[in-house]
N, C-alpha and C positions, 0 to 999 in steps of 0.2 A: 846089202850086207856091208858094203864098203863104208857106208855112212855109219853103221853101227860100230864097226871097228874103229873108225876115226873118233867118234864121240866117246866111246868107252876108253880109248887110249888117252884122250884129253882129260877125262874125268880123273883117271888114276894118276896121270902126270901132274895135274894141278894139286891133288892131295899130297903127293910125295914132296913137291916143291914147298908147299905151305908148311908141312910137318918138319921139313928139314930146316927152313929158315926160322920158323916159329917166333915171329916178332910182330908187333902191332902196326908195322908199315905194310907187311905182306897180307895179314889176315883180312882186312876189309876188301882188298883187291881180290883175294881168293874167294870170299863169300859171294861177291857179285858175279865173278867169272863162273864159279862152280854152280851157283843157283841157276845161271843162264844155261849151263850145260845140262843140268837136271831137266830143264824145260825142253832142251833139244832131245833128250832121251824120251821124254813124254811124247813129243810129236812123232818120233819113229814108232813108238808103241801104238799111238793113235792111228797111224797108217796100217799097222797090223790089224787093228780092230775093224778098219774099213775093208780089209782084204786087198788094199792097194800096195801092200809091202811085197806080197808074193802071191802067185796063183795056187800055192800049196796051203790049204787051211791049217794043216798041222804045224807047218813052219811059222805061219802067222801066230798061232797060239803059243808056241814055245818061245819065240822071240818076244812076243807081246808080254807074256808072263815075266820073263827075265827082266825086261826093261821097266815095266810098270811096277813090279814088286820091289825092285831096287829103290824106287822113289815113293814107296808106300801108297800105291794106287792098286785097288783090286781090279785086275785086268778085265775079266768077264763082266763083273758087276758094272763097271764104268762103261765098257764096250756096249752093253745092251741098252743102258740108259742113254748113251750118246747116239745110238741108232734111233731111239725114240725122238731125240732132239732133231736129227736130220729129217726124219719122216714128217715132222710137224713144225719145222722152222717157221717163225713168223706168226704162229697161231697163238692167240692170247691164252687160251686155257690148256692146250695140248702140248705146247713146247715144253721142253724139259729143263734146260739150263738157262738161268738168268732171264726167265720170262718176266714180263711186267706184272706188277701187283695190280689186281683189280681194285677199284675204289672201295668196295666193301671190305676186302681183306686189309687194305691199307689203313682204313679208319678203325679196324678192329685191333690194330697194334697199339700198344702203349707208347707214350712219347719217347721213352728211353730206347725201345726197339727201333722206332722210326729214325731217331737221330743216329743211332749206331749204324743202321743199314745205309744211310746216306752221308756218312762222315768217314773220311779216311782215318785210320788205316783198316777199320773193321771189314769193309767189303773186299779188300784185297787179301784178307786172311780167311775168307769164307769157305774155301774148297773142302777142307777136312770136315767142317760142319755139314756141308752139303752131302758128302759121302755117307755120313752117319745118319742124317735125318732129312735130307732133301730140302726143297725150298718151302717158304711159308705157304700154307694151304694144301701141301701135299704130304702124304705119309709114306713110310717105307725107308729102307736102308739098302745101300749098295753091298752090304756084307751079309745080309740075311736072305737065305734062299726062298723063304716064304713071303718076301716082300712083294707087293703088288706091281713092282717094276718088272717082274719076271713071269714068264709063262711056266707052267709045271715042268715042261721038258727042258727048261733052261736051268733048273735048280741045281743039277749036278755040276754045271759049269761054275755057278756062283760059289758052291762049296769048295771047288778046287782053287778058285782065285782067293777066297778068304783064307784058306789054309796057307797059300803062298805068302799072302800079306802077313799072316801071323808068324810064319817062319822068319820073314825079314825083320819084323818087329822084335822077335826073340833074339835074332842075331845082333841087332843094334844094342839091345839090353846087355848081352854078353860082352860085346866090345866096350860098352861103357864101363863095365865092371873091370875089364882088363886094362884099358887105356886111361880110365878115369872119366867121369861124366863131363867135366869141363872140356877136355880135349875132344871128346866125341861131339859135344855141342858145337865146337868150333869147326870140326871137320865135316860134320853131317847135318846137325840140327839147324844151324843158321842158313846154310845153303838150301836146305829143304824149304824153309820159310820164304827165301828169295824166289825159289821155284814156284811156290804157291802164289806169291804176288804176281809173278809173270803170267801164270795161268789165268788167274782171275782178271788181271788187267786186259789180257788179250781177248778172253771170252767176252768180257763186258763191252769192250770197244768195237768188236766185230758185230755185235748185235744190239748195242745200246750206244749211248754217248754220241748220238748222231750230230754231225756238224750241220746237217740240214734235217728237217723233219721228215721222217720216213714212217709209214703206217705199220700198225699191227692189224691182223685180220681175225675174224671168227665167222662161223656159219658158211654160207654159200660164197662169200667173198674170198675165202681162203683157197689157194691152190698151191701145189708144190712149187711151181715156177714163181708165183707171186711171193711166197714166203722166202724162197732163196734170194730174191732180189731185194729183200729188206736187210740183208747182210751187207757189210761194208769191207772193202779192202783197207788195210792200214800199212803204211810204209814205216818200217823200223830202222831204215837206213842200214848201217854197217852190220846190224844184228840179223838182217834178213837171212843171210846164208847160214848163220850159226843155228838159228831155230827153223831151218828148212822151209823158208818162204811160206810159213803158215799165215802170214799177213795177206796173201792172195786168197782171200776167203770166199769171195762170191762164186768163183768157178769151182772151188772145193765143195761148196754146198750144192751146187747144181749137179756136179759130177764127182761124188766122193770117191769113185773108183780110180781117179787119176792120181798117180804117185806124186809125192811132193816135188820131185825134181822136174816135173812137166807142168807145174801149176802156172808159172810165169808165161811159158810158151802158149799154154791153152788160153790164158786170159787175153793175151794179145790177139789170138785168133778169134776169140768170142766178142771182143769189143765192137767190131763193125756190125755184128748181128744184134747185139744188145742195144746199141745206139745210146739214146738218152737215158735208158734204164740202167746203164752202168755208170757209176759215179767214181771218178778218179779220186784216189786217196789224197787228202789235203796235206800240204807240207807248209807249215807256217812258223817254223822255228828250227832250232838244232834238233836233228833226228837222234834218238827217238823221243827226246825229252818233252817236245811240244805236246805229245799225247797226254801228258799229265794235266795240262790245261784243259784239254777236251774232256778228260775224266771229271775234273772238278766242276766244270760248267754243267755237265750232265747231272751230277749228283745234286746240284742246286736247283735243277729245273725238271728232271724227268722222274716223277715220283709214282704216278699211277695212271691207269687208263679207266675209262668209264665202264660201268657194268652193262650199259646198253649200246647198241649199234654194232655194225659188222666191220667198219673201217675206222680204226681208232688211232689217236695220237696221244703222246704223253701229256699229262697235265701236271701242274705245279701246285704244291701245297704252300700257300703264302705264309702260313703260320710256322713252317718248319725253320725257315731261315729269315723270313721277313721279305717284303717286296723289294726293298732297297738292295738286297743281296742276290737277287736272281737275275739282275740285268747283265 
């Protein structure tokens, strides 16, 4: 709870400072800082979804709804799909978020869709689209209780989260009317999109964008342990503490019940056990900006996986960028 109090205080403090000075020197700094803080709020709500925030399920639900609704995330809808992601991490067909495209699905996409999916900034703005309609090849919505994402006994939870999301959207609309849409865009809209970019960047880099080739699995070759070891830790430098060390992602996937403030300690304890199967996060430039280079390289090289086989690696479509641009 102390982290919640800290983050909420910083969010309101940043907004007050930006509104008070209201000049074009402060606004860009505010957008980056506030968008990063929205991402921090998301990570705390994410812990609520895993039950690692508290041993009390009701407290997890209340805090999770408050934090996630504030940044336009449907708490239960996302929590349940994220659970599916953790239960199937590294599985080609069954993983939920940022899973690789199969060769068949990839080749069924028109050239505009292919290009957008693998060209900045579109992939870094994909999260709201994913919430509404999921990934290519999958159906359903995080907002609809009858979506195939959810079991029948989970529908009441989805209705609650969608209602909270709707209430927040209505509040934003009312504030836009009172304060003016431009001011609301500066205070909330742009930081929201910065948060979306953080979320998409981190999710992609923890599961894709590999500095070294890591496999995806299907069939009998997949297991929970194997899937968890296809994730990667990332070092965000001075931002690690701000976004609650979510870059320590391998141990989080293997043991999602560990609270964020024990992830680094748990990772250090696990390294001797994991041995060569733990890959140290690479640091090849100013933190965290070197990660953009990793992202760009991946988008030029990691396009789809084969429809056949049980241990798979990303393949490159030479027609998308041309062979001279994928080196």
